[in-house]
C-alpha positions in Angstrom: -47.2 -4.3 -1.4 -48.6 -5.2 -4.6 -51.3 -2.6 -5.9 -54.3 -2.4 -4.6 -53.5 -3.9 -1.0 -54.2 -2.4 1.9 -51.8 -1.6 5.0 -52.7 -1.1 8.6 -51.8 2.2 10.1 -48.7 2.2 12.0 -48.0 4.0 15.8 -45.2 6.3 14.7 -43.9 4.9 18.6 -43.5 1.7 17.0 -41.1 2.9 14.4 -37.3 2.3 15.1 -34.6 5.2 15.1 -34.0 6.0 11.5 -37.4 4.5 10.4 -40.4 6.7 9.0 -44.0 6.1 7.0 -43.6 7.9 3.7 -46.2 9.2 2.3 -47.6 6.4 0.1 -47.7 4.7 2.7 -44.1 2.7 3.5 -42.1 1.9 5.7 -38.4 3.6 4.8 -35.4 3.0 7.4 -32.4 4.3 7.3 -29.1 2.6 8.0 -25.5 3.6 9.3 -22.7 3.3 6.8 -19.7 0.8 8.3 -17.0 0.7 6.3 -15.5 -3.0 6.3 -12.0 -2.1 8.7 -9.0 -2.6 6.6 -6.9 -6.2 7.5 -3.7 -4.3 6.6 -1.3 -5.0 9.7 0.1 -1.1 8.8 -1.8 1.5 10.6 -3.1 4.8 8.5 -0.1 6.6 9.8 2.5 3.4 8.7 0.7 3.4 5.6 1.4 7.3 5.5 5.0 7.3 6.2 5.8 4.5 3.7 4.4 6.7 0.9 5.8 10.1 1.7 9.0 8.0 1.9 7.8 7.0 -1.7 7.0 10.4 -3.3 10.3 11.9 -1.9 12.4 9.2 -3.1 10.8 9.7 -7.0 10.8 13.7 -6.4 14.0 14.1 -5.4 15.7 11.3 -8.1 13.2 11.3 -10.9 13.2 8.2 -10.6 10.3 6.0 -10.4 10.3 4.1 -7.1 7.5 1.6 -5.9 7.2 -1.3 -3.0 6.4 -4.6 -2.8 4.5 -6.6 0.2 4.0 -10.0 -0.1 4.6 -13.8 -1.7 7.2 -13.8 -4.4 7.9 -17.0 -4.9 9.4 -20.1 -5.3 11.7 -17.6 -8.1 11.4 -14.5 -6.0 14.1 -12.8 -8.6 12.1 -13.5 -11.6 8.3 -12.4 -9.9 10.2 -8.9 -8.3 11.2 -8.1 -11.5 7.8 -9.6 -13.2 6.4 -7.0 -11.1 9.3 -4.5 -11.8 8.2 -5.0 -16.0 4.5 -4.1 -14.9 5.3 -0.4 -13.8 4.0 2.3 -16.1 8.2 3.5 -17.3 10.6 0.0 -16.8 13.3 1.2 -17.6 13.4 4.3 -14.8 11.9 2.3 -12.6 13.2 1.3 -9.2 10.9 -1.6 -6.9 11.6 -2.9 -3.6 10.0 -6.1 -3.2 9.4 -7.6 0.0 8.4 -11.2 1.2 8.3 -10.9 5.5 7.1 -14.9 5.8 9.6 -15.8 2.8 12.1 -13.7 4.6 13.4 -12.1 1.2 13.9 -9.1 -0.6 14.4 -8.3 -4.0 15.8 -4.6 -5.1 15.4 -4.2 -9.4 16.2 -1.4 -11.3 15.5 -0.4 -14.7 18.4 0.6 -17.4 18.4 4.0 -16.7 18.1 3.3 -13.2 20.5 0.6 -12.7 23.6 3.7 -14.0 22.3 5.9 -11.4 21.5 3.6 -8.5 24.1 0.3 -9.2 24.3 -3.5 -6.9 26.3 -1.7 -4.6 23.5 1.3 -2.9 21.0 -1.4 -4.0 23.2 -4.0 -1.4 23.1 -1.6 1.6 19.7 -0.9 1.2 18.8 -4.7 2.3 21.3 -4.5 4.6 19.8 -1.7 6.3 16.5 -3.5 6.0 17.7 -6.5 7.3 18.9 -4.8 10.2 15.8 -3.0 11.1 13.4 -6.4 10.4 16.0 -7.6 13.6 14.3 -5.4 15.8 11.2 -7.6 17.1 8.8 -5.7 15.6 8.0 -7.0 12.0 5.3 -4.5 11.0 7.3 -1.8 12.4 10.7 -2.9 11.7 9.1 -3.1 8.0 7.8 0.5 8.0 11.3 1.7 9.3 13.5 -0.3 7.4 11.5 0.6 4.1 11.2 4.5 4.9 15.6 4.0 5.8 16.4 2.0 2.3 14.2 4.7 0.3 16.4 7.5 2.0 19.3 5.7 1.0 18.5 4.0 -2.3 17.4 8.2 -3.4 20.8 9.5 -1.6 22.5 6.9 -3.5 20.4 8.2 -6.5 21.1 11.8 -6.0 18.3 14.3 -7.7 17.3 14.0 -10.6 19.0 15.1 -14.3 18.3 18.6 -15.1 
């Protein structure tokens, strides 16, 4: 409405739910905010389990565990190492990278983490994840496999040095 324009009176019975006429004569409408539904294939509970497993493994061992789920590309090892390098402390970090579409799993450890978590321990964790993936339900297999693998990796690494 421009300055000086007249408005016609509105019958309040014509107002929709959440609409009012303000003291200045304007019609104001309240609308419900509904956030977009997440596009993740994981439920909130599954994401919480993964977060809890990552937190537990990191606290128990003093290593910085992180998880990547997604495409790794043709050179999966290089992509995983590049992701690992972006962590806050790469020398003390362990990255578990899983690309379900490509059927690839990469575990990258930093120099300090490798001393406590050699290739043998990482291979056992990968074997555990592969067994979980074969159960049929990919999402449930991912969650269960990753949670079990993180437990295995944290057990292999042992408690944080004091």
